[in-house]
VMD Tcl script that draws the C-alpha trace (Angstrom):
set ca {
  {-22.08 -0.96 29.88}
  {-18.90 -0.06 31.73}
  {-17.21 -3.25 30.54}
  {-18.22 -2.44 26.97}
  {-16.90 1.12 27.29}
  {-13.64 -0.20 28.70}
  {-13.33 -2.62 25.79}
  {-13.99 0.18 23.29}
  {-11.29 2.23 24.98}
  {-8.76 -0.61 24.58}
  {-9.77 -1.39 21.00}
  {-8.10 0.31 18.07}
  {-10.29 0.40 14.95}
  {-7.73 0.45 12.17}
  {-8.13 0.57 8.40}
  {-5.32 -0.49 6.07}
  {-4.78 -0.54 2.34}
  {-4.23 -3.98 0.77}
  {-0.47 -3.56 0.30}
  {0.14 -2.27 3.81}
  {-2.16 -4.92 5.32}
  {-0.10 -7.64 3.64}
  {3.48 -6.35 3.87}
  {3.63 -3.86 6.79}
  {0.89 -4.79 9.28}
  {2.11 -8.23 10.41}
  {5.37 -6.82 11.80}
  {3.75 -3.60 13.02}
  {0.95 -5.39 14.91}
  {3.47 -7.82 16.40}
  {5.35 -4.85 17.88}
  {2.09 -3.23 19.02}
  {1.00 -6.41 20.83}
  {4.34 -6.70 22.64}
  {4.11 -3.10 23.77}
  {0.37 -3.03 24.57}
  {-0.65 -6.63 25.38}
  {-4.09 -5.68 26.75}
  {-5.19 -3.78 23.64}
  {-7.20 -5.20 20.77}
  {-6.94 -4.17 17.14}
  {-9.87 -4.52 14.74}
  {-8.74 -4.24 11.14}
  {-10.70 -3.44 8.03}
  {-8.91 -3.71 4.71}
  {-9.92 -1.72 1.65}
  {-8.62 0.54 -1.06}
  {-7.65 4.13 -0.33}
  {-10.97 5.69 -1.38}
  {-13.00 3.31 0.80}
  {-10.75 3.72 3.83}
  {-10.75 7.53 3.79}
  {-14.56 7.41 3.74}
  {-14.51 5.02 6.73}
  {-12.37 7.43 8.75}
  {-14.65 10.34 7.79}
  {-17.69 8.28 8.94}
  {-16.01 7.17 12.20}
  {-16.14 3.51 11.16}
  {-12.38 3.40 11.79}
  {-10.23 5.79 13.81}
  {-7.01 5.53 11.81}
  {-6.35 4.37 8.27}
  {-2.99 3.48 6.76}
  {-3.04 4.34 3.06}
  {-0.77 5.05 0.14}
  {-0.56 8.31 -1.78}
  {-2.30 10.09 -3.41}
  {-4.76 10.41 -0.50}
  {-6.90 13.50 0.08}
  {-10.13 14.13 1.98}
  {-11.56 17.45 3.26}
  {-12.46 16.06 6.72}
  {-9.19 14.28 7.38}
  {-5.61 15.03 8.40}
  {-3.22 12.91 6.34}
  {0.32 12.49 7.68}
  {3.17 10.66 5.93}
  {5.06 8.05 7.99}
  {7.14 6.06 5.49}
  {8.68 6.34 2.03}
  {8.94 3.61 -0.58}
  {9.36 3.53 -4.35}
  {7.70 1.93 -7.33}
  {9.76 -0.66 -9.19}
  {9.15 -2.60 -12.38}
  {9.06 -6.32 -11.72}
  {9.87 -8.93 -14.36}
  {10.23 -12.72 -14.28}
  {13.69 -14.14 -13.55}
  {13.98 -15.36 -17.18}
  {12.63 -12.14 -18.76}
  {14.79 -10.47 -21.47}
  {15.07 -7.48 -19.08}
  {16.01 -9.55 -16.02}
  {19.71 -8.59 -16.12}
  {18.98 -4.85 -16.32}
  {19.03 -2.50 -13.35}
  {16.68 0.15 -14.71}
  {14.09 0.81 -17.40}
  {12.54 3.92 -18.96}
  {8.76 4.29 -18.89}
  {8.64 4.63 -22.69}
  {9.98 1.09 -23.00}
  {6.84 -0.30 -21.35}
  {4.79 0.36 -24.47}
  {4.34 -2.95 -26.19}
  {4.71 -4.97 -22.96}
  {1.70 -6.48 -21.23}
  {1.28 -4.54 -17.97}
  {-0.45 -5.90 -14.87}
  {-1.79 -3.46 -12.29}
  {-4.35 -3.02 -9.51}
  {-7.96 -1.84 -9.88}
  {-9.09 1.81 -10.08}
  {-9.61 3.20 -6.56}
  {-6.36 1.72 -5.29}
  {-3.47 4.09 -4.60}
  {-1.25 1.92 -6.82}
  {-3.57 2.37 -9.81}
  {-3.55 6.14 -9.22}
  {0.27 6.17 -9.12}
  {0.64 4.07 -12.27}
  {-1.94 6.25 -14.04}
  {0.03 9.35 -13.08}
  {3.22 7.82 -14.49}
  {1.85 6.30 -17.69}
  {-1.31 8.31 -18.40}
  {-4.93 7.19 -18.41}
  {-4.98 6.28 -22.14}
  {-2.19 3.72 -21.61}
  {-4.08 2.08 -18.74}
  {-7.21 1.90 -20.89}
  {-5.30 0.01 -23.61}
  {-5.49 -3.66 -24.58}
  {-2.06 -4.47 -23.10}
  {-3.20 -3.81 -19.52}
  {-4.57 -6.50 -17.19}
  {-6.25 -5.36 -13.94}
  {-6.03 -7.65 -10.91}
  {-7.49 -7.07 -7.45}
  {-4.48 -8.20 -5.44}
  {-0.76 -7.49 -5.54}
  {-0.09 -11.17 -4.74}
  {-1.95 -12.18 -7.93}
  {0.08 -9.63 -9.91}
  {3.37 -11.05 -8.58}
  {2.38 -14.65 -9.36}
  {1.33 -13.62 -12.89}
  {4.66 -11.85 -13.51}
  {6.56 -14.88 -12.18}
  {4.60 -17.00 -14.67}
  {5.71 -14.72 -17.53}
  {2.30 -13.15 -18.27}
  {3.64 -9.60 -18.26}
  {5.45 -6.96 -16.24}
  {4.14 -4.79 -13.40}
  {4.83 -1.62 -11.45}
  {4.55 -2.38 -7.73}
  {5.72 -0.97 -4.42}
  {9.18 -2.19 -3.46}
  {7.88 -3.18 0.01}
  {5.68 -5.79 -1.73}
  {8.46 -7.72 -3.51}
  {11.34 -7.81 -1.04}
  {10.88 -11.55 -0.41}
  {10.65 -12.59 -4.08}
  {13.64 -10.46 -5.08}
  {15.67 -12.00 -2.24}
  {14.62 -15.50 -3.39}
  {15.41 -14.68 -7.02}
  {11.94 -15.45 -8.44}
  {11.40 -11.82 -9.49}
  {13.73 -9.03 -10.57}
  {13.00 -5.41 -9.58}
  {14.19 -2.66 -11.94}
  {14.39 1.01 -11.06}
  {12.40 3.50 -13.16}
  {14.65 5.90 -15.04}
  {13.82 9.63 -14.80}
  {10.39 8.94 -13.33}
  {8.66 10.11 -10.17}
  {8.78 6.68 -8.54}
  {8.44 7.82 -4.92}
  {5.62 6.31 -2.87}
  {4.51 7.67 0.46}
  {2.52 5.81 3.10}
  {0.28 7.91 5.32}
  {-1.96 7.62 8.32}
  {-5.33 9.37 8.05}
  {-7.38 10.62 11.01}
  {-10.42 12.82 11.50}
  {-9.60 16.54 11.77}
  {-10.49 18.17 15.09}
  {-10.79 14.88 16.97}
  {-8.64 13.63 19.85}
  {-7.00 10.30 19.16}
  {-7.68 7.46 21.61}
  {-4.79 6.15 23.71}
  {-4.82 3.01 21.56}
  {-4.39 5.08 18.39}
  {-1.68 7.29 19.90}
  {0.33 4.16 20.65}
  {0.12 2.98 17.06}
  {1.07 6.40 15.66}
  {4.17 6.37 17.90}
  {5.20 3.00 16.44}
  {4.58 4.22 12.88}
  {6.66 7.32 13.43}
  {9.52 5.26 14.85}
  {9.25 2.76 11.98}
  {9.37 5.41 9.26}
}
mol new
graphics top color blue
foreach p $ca { graphics top sphere $p radius 0.5 }
foreach p [lrange $ca 0 end-1] q [lrange $ca 1 end] { graphics top cylinder $p $q radius 0.2 }
display resetview
């Protein structure tokens, strides 16, 4: 039992949203492992709504989620800022532009994530629920699938800038700024209110704070 308790003490139960799990966690966990080689990290990936519930139920100790994120039992602390960009294929008519107004998206096929994801909530806030319920919107479960579809010319998409750094550098996608829109994205860590964080969690929070 003591060995099991010791293992639990060294194990960080971490939840992460899909975007952060794909584009932030690999580097973050690499740094964590260098700094704390004896600690283990167990990761569960989900959308924001699922992860906040897991923290509230003690299934995970910390969750890394996008905004908007709210839960009555949790403390939600921002650690990093990002922005939404419109991505288009390299041969798209808009590819040479640097920015686009939201009104111009009407009439374009728009790819976005599923309801429950923080990205869907952000896009809904920008464009309105009726737009997202329209025929020109395609919902996909993964940001990677959205990027591949845009590269293939199936439509355009609003995604977090952190998610397309590689493709923009390679020239397979173009990222356009949103004109006069609230494009700011915030990444947060969520923890249970009134609960001491484990040493393993404190170490990760320190890395997040330094990273942001």
